[in-house]
N, C-alpha and C positions, 0 to 999 in steps of 0.2 A: 515494659519499656515506656516512660512518660512521654508525653507529646513533644516536648522540647528535644528530647534525645531522638524521637522517630523523625523529627523534622531535620535534624542535623543528618541522620541517616539518608533521607531523601536527598539532601543537598549533595552529599559526598555521591551517591549513587548518579545523580545527574551529571556531575563533573566526570565520573569514570566513563559513563556511557558515551558522551560527547567526546570525550578525548580519544577512545577507542576509535572513533570514526574520522578523527582529525579535524572535527569541527570546531572553528574559532570564532570569536567575535558574533556569536548568536545568543546574545543574552536572554532574548525572549524565549528561545527554545529551552535554554538551560533554566530559566525560571519555571517554565511550564512542566518540565520534568521533576523539578524540585518541589512543586506544589501539589500535583494530582496525586491522591492516595491510591496507589496500585491495588493494594490489599482490598479496597471496596469493590474493585471490579473483578476480583477473583473469586468471590463468594466467601463463605466462612471456611475455616480450617476444619479438617486437615487438608492442606494443598498438595498437589501432585506436580512434581517437577519433571519435565521431559529431558531424557538423556538419550545417549546412543543405543541403549539396550531396552528402551522403553520408559515407562513412567516410574518415578520414586515418590514414595509417600514421605513428605516433609514432617519430622517427628515434632518440630516446634510449631506452636501457635502464634509465636512472637511475630508480628507484622515485619520487623526488620529483615527477616529471611527473604521476603519477596524482593528486596531492593539489590538485585544482582541481574546480570545480563544473562538471564535464562528464561526459558519457555515454561509456562505454568498452564496447567490444563483447565480449558473451560467445559469442554465434553471429551473427556479421555477415550472413550470407545470409538469416537468418530476422528480422533487426532486433531480435535480443534482446540488450539491454544491461544493465550494471550501471547503475542508473538515476541520476538527478540527485540528488546528495547533498543539495542544499537542499530539494527537493520532500519527499524522505523524511525530513529533519530536521523539516519541518512535520508530516508525517503522525504520525511516531513521537512528537513532542512532544504532538500532539493526543490520542494514545492514552493519555497520562498513566499510563505504567507504573509500577508499584511493585514493591519487593522482595517476591518470593513469588508474584507473579502467574502464572497459566498463560496462554500466548499461542499462538496457532496463525497461523504465518505462511505464507500460501497463495501459491503462485507465488515460491517462495523463490530461484529461480535457482542462483547459485553459492554463496549463503550470506552475503553481505557485511552485509547489514541485518539478517540473522537474529542475527549475531555481535553486533551492536550492541544489539539487543533483549535478548540474553542477559545482557549486562552489566548492563542495567538492571533485570532481575528477579532477578538474583543467584542463589546457590547454592540459596536457599529456594523460586526459581521453576523454571519449565521453558518451554521454547519447542519446539512441535512445528513443523518446517519440511517443508512438503509441495511437492513438486515433480513435475510430470507428465512432463517430458522425462528420459528415462533417463541421458543423457550428463550433463545439469546435476545431476541427483540424485547421481550418482556423484562429482561434483565437489565438490558441497556435503558430502557424507559425508566426503570427505577434507579439505576445508577446515576443517571444524568439529570434527576429531577431538579438538582440545585444549579444547572448550566442553562440559564433562560435563553441563550442565543443557539441553543441545539433543538432540532425536531427530529424524533426518531420515527421511521418509517418501517413497518413489517411489510416487506415486499421484494421483488425480483430486482437485484441490482443491475441487471443488464437493461432496465426500463428507465433508468435515473441517470442523470438529472433530468428535469423537464421543463427547465428554463435556463437562460445564460447563466454561466457559472465560471468563477475564476480558477478553480481547482477541483480536480477529481482524483481522489486516492482510493485505489481499488486493492482490496486484501484477500483475493482468492486469485488461483491461476485460472486462464482461459486461453484458448487458441487463438482468438483474435479480439480486437477492441469492438466492444459493443457501439451500435451508432450513436446513442446519445452522449456517450463519454467523449467522442470526437466531435459530434456536430453542435453540442451545446456549449462547447468552450467559448468563451469570450475571446476577443482578439488580445493576445498576451497570456492567456490562460494556460495552465499546465495539467497534464494528465500523467499519472504514474500508475502502471498496472504490471502484474507478472504475467508475461506471455510464456505459455508453456504448453506441454504434453501431458496427457493424464497417464498415470502409472496403473499397470495391471499385472495381477499375479496370476497364479493357476486357478484361483476361485473367482476372478473377475476384477473390477475397477477396485482399487484401494482407498479412493477418496483424496489421493494426493496427486501432485505432479511429479512425474518422473525426470523432466528438464523443465527449467523455468529461469527467466531473467527478467530483472526490474529495468523496464524501458521508461524514460521520461520523454514525454511529448509536449511541444509548445506551438500553440496557434499563432502564426503570423498573418500579416494582411492577406496573404495569397498562397500559404503553404504551411506545412507543419514541420518544424524541426524536431529531430529525435537525438537522444542521448542514451546509450546503454550504460546502466549504473553498476550492475553486479549480478552474478547467479544467485539465485534464491530457492528456497524450499517453502512451498505454500499448499493448503489444501486446494483441491480442485473444485470448481464452480458446480453448485448444485443448480438444478433446471437448465443446464447448458449442455449441448451435445454438438459434436462435429462429425466429419466423416473420417473414416480411417485412413484414407488416401492423404488428407491434409495433415492428420497427426503425423503420418510417416515422413512427408516432406518437411514438416517443421522440425521434426527429430533430427532429420538428416542436416538441417541447417545448423542446428545447434552443434552436431557433431563434426561439422566443418570448421566450426569457430568463426572469428570474423566480425562477431556482434559489435565490437568496439568501433568499427568502421562505419556503421550505419549512421547517416546523417539526416534522413528525411522520411516521411511517411507520404506514400502515394495512396490518395484516398478518391476512391469512385472515378478514377480516370484510368486511361489506356497505359500500360506499361511502356517507358520510354527509354529507360536505361538499365544497368546492371544493378540487380536487386539480391540482397542477402536472403530474403524469403519473398515470395510471390503468390498471390491469389488473383482471381480475375480482376476483383474490384478493389484490391488494395494490396500494398507491398510496402517492405522496408527497404529502402533505396540507400546505396552507397554514397551517392553525391548527386545533387540536383545539376550539377555542372559538367561532370565527366562520368563516363561509364567505367573508368578505372578506379577501384577501391583507393581512396586517399590513405596516406600513412596514418592520419588521425583526424579527428573531428573536433572543432571547438566545442566547449562545454556550453550548454543553454544557459543564458544569463536569466536571473530571476528577477520578475517584476509583476506587478498586478494592479488592476484597477479597482476601483471603489466598488462595493457591493450595492447593487441597485435594487 
């Protein structure tokens, strides 16, 4: 396939992905999806595509095959994939990135979604891409060499960001938000991460989450607003562990449902109202104004300040 035909393929893919998520009037995100070459971030063919029953070797080396809403393996033995384009379109759209924003991408993998976010924040902005796995971090460094507003860090994502940040986008499941994700958000800053419970089978941890949900947090002057976005499937965080009791309580909360009624994050304060999930130092609150779960919570409006 020649370059022009492949460019047309990317444009069609971008339109399909955003349409699937009902995303309208986000021309910047549409253009970013239509511009970044996904095949570059998957490595050389043959590619492996994830399905319900495992991975399938893609027989074609034509780059056009990767422009579909499917997961492609980065490290298939560990179930690490270049994740769902439509899911990440939803997440990145909800981050409401603007030119000049500072972004921390935690669990950046080989850098595909980092590249998309780098185009959204522009030359005035910056994206810190943090990846724990050394091989993936090296691949991201190579893949992102043409994106001067990106810095790749080989490190532990729960220790980043290390300065005030407009947006934090986390791409692995974990049982609680890390302190820097919350405390280094600028006023108006947004955090999205998959809150979840690790999956375990007869042989031990599988490296995946058994229950997880995408939650959006927005820092306000004196509080954190929360919106549940959708259930998700993600790999489990490396170098992170919690207690069995907390996993069991969080699993029970997912089992009861009601995530869509969560409106606020309690952070480093005493519990004061009815909460969907509670720990001593944090909780997900049904409402800051009433102990009765509301019928619905308003979506969090997106805005951002300049990257300093």
